[in-house]
SEGU-271255 format. One record per residue (C-alpha): x, y negated, z negated; residue number from 0. Coordinates in pm, 1 decimal. Layout:
N
c1|c2|c3|n
X|Y|Z|NUM .
...
This chain:
84
c1|c2|c3|n
-912.8|318.2|2697.0|0 .
-687.3|473.8|2412.8|1 .
-833.1|793.0|2201.1|2 .
-589.1|856.2|1924.3|3 .
-471.0|1147.4|1854.0|4 .
-747.5|1416.8|1640.3|5 .
-427.0|1548.9|1552.4|6 .
-321.6|1212.8|1434.8|7 .
-24.1|1301.9|1097.6|8 .
85.8|1039.1|893.7|9 .
429.1|985.6|881.5|10 .
600.9|884.8|475.7|11 .
900.3|738.0|405.9|12 .
1171.8|870.1|154.9|13 .
1069.1|630.1|-114.4|14 .
681.9|695.6|-76.2|15 .
803.4|1080.6|-153.8|16 .
1117.0|1101.7|-400.1|17 .
924.9|768.6|-544.6|18 .
1092.4|445.1|-618.1|19 .
1103.9|154.3|-945.0|20 .
975.0|-136.8|-1016.4|21 .
1211.1|-403.9|-911.3|22 .
1168.4|-756.2|-1125.5|23 .
1309.2|-1049.7|-1034.8|24 .
1576.9|-1176.8|-1254.6|25 .
1469.0|-1500.7|-1318.3|26 .
1135.2|-1530.4|-1290.3|27 .
1095.6|-1149.9|-1433.0|28 .
792.2|-1162.9|-1169.2|29 .
737.2|-774.9|-1001.7|30 .
931.4|-798.2|-634.5|31 .
844.9|-422.9|-557.4|32 .
596.4|-229.1|-754.0|33 .
701.3|173.3|-891.7|34 .
599.0|457.1|-678.0|35 .
560.1|748.9|-827.5|36 .
710.2|1024.8|-656.7|37 .
478.7|1347.1|-453.9|38 .
820.4|1529.4|-492.1|39 .
1033.2|1473.5|-850.8|40 .
1381.9|1597.6|-727.5|41 .
1670.2|1303.2|-623.8|42 .
1786.8|1167.4|-282.3|43 .
2074.3|1417.9|-330.1|44 .
1882.0|1740.1|-358.8|45 .
1678.9|1651.6|-145.3|46 .
1869.7|1649.6|143.3|47 .
2060.0|1976.1|-13.1|48 .
1701.6|2154.9|30.8|49 .
1664.1|2003.1|372.3|50 .
2012.8|2204.2|457.4|51 .
1896.3|2500.6|302.4|52 .
1527.7|2541.7|453.0|53 .
1324.3|2460.3|134.1|54 .
1207.9|2071.7|251.1|55 .
1090.9|1997.9|633.6|56 .
1312.2|1786.2|884.2|57 .
1231.5|1484.6|924.2|58 .
1135.6|1211.6|1178.6|59 .
1403.7|1033.0|1356.3|60 .
1234.1|694.9|1446.8|61 .
1534.0|444.2|1556.1|62 .
1906.6|554.0|1432.0|63 .
1860.2|458.9|1079.0|64 .
1518.9|492.7|1004.2|65 .
1426.8|880.0|920.2|66 .
1012.5|951.8|828.3|67 .
832.6|1266.8|686.4|68 .
496.8|1405.2|840.1|69 .
268.6|1389.4|498.6|70 .
138.1|1714.8|544.2|71 .
481.4|1883.2|594.6|72 .
524.1|1722.0|245.5|73 .
180.0|1834.1|90.9|74 .
234.2|2114.9|178.5|75 .
537.6|2118.4|-46.4|76 .
361.7|1976.9|-371.2|77 .
95.4|2258.3|-315.9|78 .
333.5|2554.9|-297.0|79 .
296.8|2764.3|-618.0|80 .
554.9|2645.1|-861.8|81 .
729.3|3015.7|-902.6|82 .
788.7|3060.4|-517.0|83 .
């Protein structure tokens, strides 16, 4: 029997952190992908520069092309005082 760890932390993709725009089909104008509001309102280049400077957390590499971040690490940034 497998028991879920108590300290289980959800992993999120960069699009969940930085947000993404709504995408519509060109022909039907039907929404293919809904808009996601950003948790951290910066662009991708700023995010990666912040990782390099130590302002933002390192990601968890799941495969050569997939990196995700611990939601708890991201929420620490969101909850930080704005003048820090």
